[in-house]
N, C-alpha and C positions, 0 to 999 in steps of 0.2 A: 409146507409149501415152499418150494425153492424158486426164487425169481432170478431169471437170467437176463442179463443186459447184453445185447448184441451191438457192438460198435462197428460202424462201417467207416472205413478210411477211403475217402474219395480223392484220388490224385488228379489234379488238373492236367490236361494234355500238355505236353511240352511244346512250347512255342517254337515254331520253325526258326532255324538259325537265319540271321540276316546275312545276306551276301553284300559285300561292298566292293565295287569295281571302280578303278580310277585310271586316268591316263592323261596324255597331252593331246590337245587339239586346238586349232585356230589361234595359236599363240598364247594359249592359256591351258587350263586343266578341266577335266570333267570328273564328276563323281556320280555313281549310280548305285542305289541301294534297293534291295528287294528281298522277299522271303525265299529261302531255299525250298527245294522240293517241288518246284514248278518249272516246267520247260527244260531245255537242255542244260548241260553242265555250265558252270560259271566260266570255264575257259572258252567254250563254244559261244556263249552269250557275249563275252567280251570281244571275241573275234568278229562277231556280227556287228556289234556296236562300233568297233574301230573301222570296219569296212564302210559303214554308213557315214561316219564322220570324215573319213578320208575323201569320200565322194563329195560331201557338202563343201569341204575345203577346196577341192579341185575345181568345183564349179564357181564358188563365190569369193575366193581369196583375192585381195589386191596385192598381197605379198608374193604370190606365185605368178610370175609373168606368163605362164602357160595356162593359167586357169581360164575358164570360160568367160568370167567377168573381165579379166585383164585383156583378153582378146577383144572383147566388146569395147572396152575403153580405148584400145589401140586402133579401133576401126574408125578411121578418119573419113567418114562418109555419112550421108543422110539416107543411104539405102538401108532397108530392113536387114537386121542381123539375126539369123536363126539362133534360138536359145533353147536349152532343155526345159522340160515342163517344170522342174524344180526351181530353176532360176526365175522363170516366168511367174510362178506362184509368189515368190519372195518380192519380186519387183512390183507386182500388183498390190500386195499387202503394204509395201512401202509407200506406194502412191495413195492408198486408202488412208494410211496413218498420216501422211503428209497433208492431205485435205482435212482430215479430222482435227489435226493440230494447227490448222491454218498456217502451214508452212514451217512450223517450228522444227518438225522432223523432215529433213530434206536430204535424201541420199545422194543428191548431185553436188554436195559441197566438197567433194573430193579435191578439186583444185585448191581450195582454201586450206583444207587439212594438210595437203602436201606442201603448200607454200610455207606454212608455219612449222613444218617438220614433224608432224604427227602421223604421217602415213609411211609407206614403204620407202620413200626417198629419204636421203640424209637430211639432218637438221641444217637449216641455213646458217651461214656465218654471221649474218646480221639481221636485224628486224626488217621485214619487208616495208618498202615505202608505201604511203597511202595510194599513190598512183598505181603501183603494182597490185595492191589489194583490190582496187576498183576494177582493174582490167580483169582480174580473176573472177570477180563477182559477176561480170558480164557473161561468163561461161556457165553459170549455175542456174538452176531453176527446174522444178518438176514439170513446168509447162513446156520444157524443151525435150521431154522424154515421152515417147508414145510406146505403149506396150500392147501387143496383140496376144492371141493364144499361142503363137508359135515364134514370135520374133519381137525385137525392140528396135525402135528407130530414134536416132538423134536428130532433132531439128537444128541443133548446133553440132557440127562435126567434132568439136573439141569437148563435148560433154563428157564428164567422167563420173561414174557411179561408184560409190563406196557403200557397201552393204554391212559394214562392221556393226552398225547399231541394231541390226535385225537378223543377221545370218546365224548368230549363236542361238537365238531363240528358235529359229527354224531347226537347228541341229537338235535342240532339246525336244522339239515336237517329234522329229522322226525317230529319235531313240525311244521316247515314251510310246509311240505307236508300235515300235518293234516289240517292246516289252509286253504290251497288251496283246499283240498277235501271238506271243509265246505263252499266253495264258496267265500273265501276272495281273493282279488286280490291286496290289499294294506296292507302290514304288515311289522313289524320289529320283529325279534326274536333274543334274545341275551342270551347267557349262559357263564358266567365267562369271558366275553370279546370276545367270538366267536360270530359272527353276520351274519345274512342273512336278506336281505330286498327285497321287491318287490313292484312295483307300485309307487304311489305317496302319499304324506301326505294328 
């Protein structure tokens, strides 16, 4: 009697190669990782990502004087100012978070940010006086900003909105939604420390 042993060698499927895309946006960098083999080429995916982030920056940057937000900030009037649906979404979320945090997050603090030299304007030569600080404080407050589905209104014409605290997170969301629309279920999106992940590595 001859006994035969049959040995089966089972090879695990090779894991899809990870794609890592990176670039510059919103004064910082972005990193996107996902599995290869899904959706268009890495080059085409990066082209679409870059186009989305250029649009977000063009809408919400305070460093670009021609951005939609900069034009709103320069609008010295209490008349409603028409805005894109994207900017409206972010403004409404900023209002919601402002209420939720009891005013800790206030996107209207732009005048104070600029006064201390942390915005697009140059750093001051000296520390602002208390009187100057108090004058700038009178210009801020979420209660001075009204947002409808198509426009925003300043109850104080000097109101200045700075979306730096939330625009990067919105950028992360739109990139993640793009990846999902391309069929990706496992990904990581990061912009300047803001992050969104889905699936498994």
